[in-house]
C-alpha positions in Angstrom: -5.4 -15.7 4.4 -4.5 -17.1 0.9 -7.3 -17.3 -1.6 -6.9 -19.4 -4.8 -8.7 -16.9 -7.1 -6.1 -14.1 -6.2 -3.1 -14.1 -8.5 0.3 -12.8 -7.6 2.9 -10.5 -9.0 5.2 -12.8 -11.0 9.0 -12.4 -11.4 8.6 -11.8 -15.2 6.4 -8.7 -14.3 9.2 -7.0 -12.4 12.5 -8.1 -13.9 13.5 -4.5 -14.6 13.2 -3.7 -10.9 16.8 -4.5 -10.0 19.5 -2.5 -8.2 21.9 -3.0 -11.1 19.4 -1.9 -13.8 20.9 1.3 -15.2 17.5 2.6 -16.5 16.3 2.7 -13.0 19.4 3.9 -11.2 20.2 6.7 -13.8 17.9 8.9 -11.9 20.1 8.8 -8.9 19.3 7.8 -5.4 15.8 8.6 -4.1 12.5 7.4 -2.8 10.5 4.7 -4.4 6.8 4.3 -4.0 4.9 1.3 -5.3 1.3 0.5 -5.8 -0.3 -2.9 -5.9 -4.0 -3.5 -6.6 -3.6 -7.0 -5.3 -1.6 -8.5 -2.5 1.1 -11.1 -2.5 1.8 -14.0 -0.2 3.9 -12.9 2.7 2.4 -9.4 2.8 0.9 -9.3 6.3 -1.7 -6.5 6.4 -3.4 -8.2 9.2 -3.3 -5.0 11.3 -1.1 -6.7 13.9 2.2 -5.1 12.7 3.9 -2.2 14.3 2.9 1.5 14.3 -0.6 1.0 12.9 -2.5 4.1 11.8 -6.0 3.9 10.4 -8.9 1.5 10.5 -9.2 -2.3 9.9 -12.7 -3.5 9.2 -12.2 -6.7 7.3 -9.6 -9.5 6.9 -6.7 -9.2 4.7 -6.4 -11.8 1.8 -3.5 -12.7 -0.4 -2.5 -15.0 -3.2 -1.4 -18.4 -2.2 1.8 -17.9 -4.3 4.9 -15.9 -3.3 6.2 -14.2 -6.5 9.1 -12.5 -4.6 8.2 -8.9 -5.3 8.0 -7.8 -1.6 11.3 -9.6 -0.8 12.9 -7.6 -3.7 11.6 -4.4 -2.2 13.0 -5.3 1.2 16.4 -6.4 -0.1 16.9 -3.4 -2.4 15.9 -1.0 0.4 14.7 1.8 -1.8 10.9 1.4 -1.5 9.6 3.2 1.6 5.9 2.7 1.0 3.6 0.3 -0.9 0.0 1.4 -1.5 -1.9 -1.9 -1.3 -5.4 -3.1 -2.0 -7.9 -4.4 -2.5 -9.9 -4.6 0.7 -12.6 -1.9 0.4 -13.1 -0.9 4.0 -9.5 -1.0 5.4 -7.6 2.2 5.4 -4.7 1.5 7.7 -0.9 1.7 7.3 1.4 -0.8 9.0 5.1 -1.5 9.0 6.5 -4.7 7.5 10.3 -5.2 7.0 10.9 -1.4 7.2 8.3 -0.7 4.4 5.0 1.1 5.1 2.1 -0.9 3.7 -0.9 1.4 3.3 -4.5 0.8 2.2 -6.3 3.5 0.3 -9.7 3.0 1.9 -12.9 2.6 0.0 -13.0 5.5 -2.4 -15.2 4.3 -5.2 -19.0 4.4 -5.1 -19.3 1.2 -7.2 -18.1 -1.3 -4.5 -19.2 -2.5 -1.1 -18.7 -0.4 2.0 -19.6 -0.4 5.7 -22.6 1.8 6.7 -21.4 5.1 8.2 -17.8 4.7 6.8 -17.1 7.8 4.7 -15.6 7.1 1.3 -12.0 8.2 1.3 -8.9 8.4 -0.9 -5.3 8.1 0.2 -3.1 11.0 -1.0 0.7 10.7 -1.3 3.1 13.6 -1.6 6.7 12.8 -2.4 9.0 15.6 -1.3 12.4 16.6 -2.7 14.1 15.3 0.4 12.8 11.8 -0.3 10.2 11.8 2.5 6.6 10.8 1.7 3.6 12.4 3.4 0.3 10.6 3.2 -3.2 11.3 4.4 -6.7 10.4 3.6 -9.3 12.8 2.3 -12.9 11.9 3.2 -15.8 12.5 0.9 -18.3 15.3 1.3 -21.4 13.3 2.2 -20.2 11.7 5.4 -16.7 13.2 5.9 -17.1 16.9 5.0 -13.9 16.7 3.0 -11.9 16.2 6.2 -8.2 15.2 6.1 -7.3 12.4 8.5 -4.4 10.2 9.6 -1.5 12.4 8.2 1.9 10.8 8.5 5.4 11.3 7.1 7.4 8.3 6.0 
């Protein structure tokens, strides 16, 4: 659902992200991981995608403007995962156009939460073979430091 107060990621903010940019490609082929504290139009984190893992407790809201960043990720084909936000009580991952969109979950104690929902943080480990393993670590008070929802991308 678009919200007018949410901005987007504009083209001028990612002009260096380009398959022909030698400063990016000099490192050789590999795995890219992106993080976005806000969501962009066209990013469907509604929880109705494929291969959902995790919890959806609130709606997903986006900017009303499509800045083209996600399309660039999909066309270039080098981004496997985008860590998205900023819904505080969603912690699921879902596939969209071959890219895994993953919420971090509510990890801060300064924002709203749902009663009984342990604070959590998403951890990502990028391996030399290009795979990404991600999981969530729950806080001590409600989650006893448990690790949940491990998946390899």
